[in-house]
Phi, psi and omega in degrees: 000134179274103182282352178268350182283138174284153177304326181289351174270348182248334182212146180203155176287121181242354179199158179196157161242115182298151180305130180190171174280121184258114178240354175218178182287132176239147184242147175285176171297157179279137182243128175275118179281001172292341183263348191228149170276329180214160173219155178221134174251138179231120176261133180246112184256138173267217181275080180284146179309130185299333182273355183271152176262133180257132178232121178241121188224156170251132184241138165279148181199171175279179186295344177265357181089004180271172178057042185279142171214148181299135182286133169242116185294168178301333179277002178086014181271123176282128184272072181209138176238130177239128180240136173225152177104150185302319186294337181265341188271352187254110174051057182245152174241139177240138181232136180223124179253147178222151172251156176303328179298336178297341179257010185303318180263006185280158177290323184242154181248025175241157177218163173211156178257143178236144180225130175234136180239036177078191185275327177274318173070204181171181183289136181199165176207161175228137173239130177246130180249137167269130184237137178059077180297146182283325190233340187217174170300145182304326183300340178291343184248012183296150171302152180296339180276356182268131173257126181253126179242000000 
């Protein structure tokens, strides 16, 4: 382990859904897994309507975000979380990790995270992190809206 490396050299924000009221599915920025060994999506939920179903998914897609389908890893694990019920909809965080290997058999080598909070919805956001860059410091792949200090 390189103890001299800064956290921003190992992980950086590469995608997001800015905080807003989510009433339909919204997608993060597209992430190229050619640059990363791993990625993590984090959904931050506010006071979402108790009767709504929340779905947080990772999708394989092309470089433009089109032709998306939910990722099923080589081990057969579907990269999707579905929550229903009042206890899950209020001020909850969801975390989903992926490895580049999860896209080994996939048609596309890009991914994006999607979040749906039902028809009434509520406040939510998504942060996507690129972890363990393959070729450069992670900060080289930061979103243009990210300031690295």
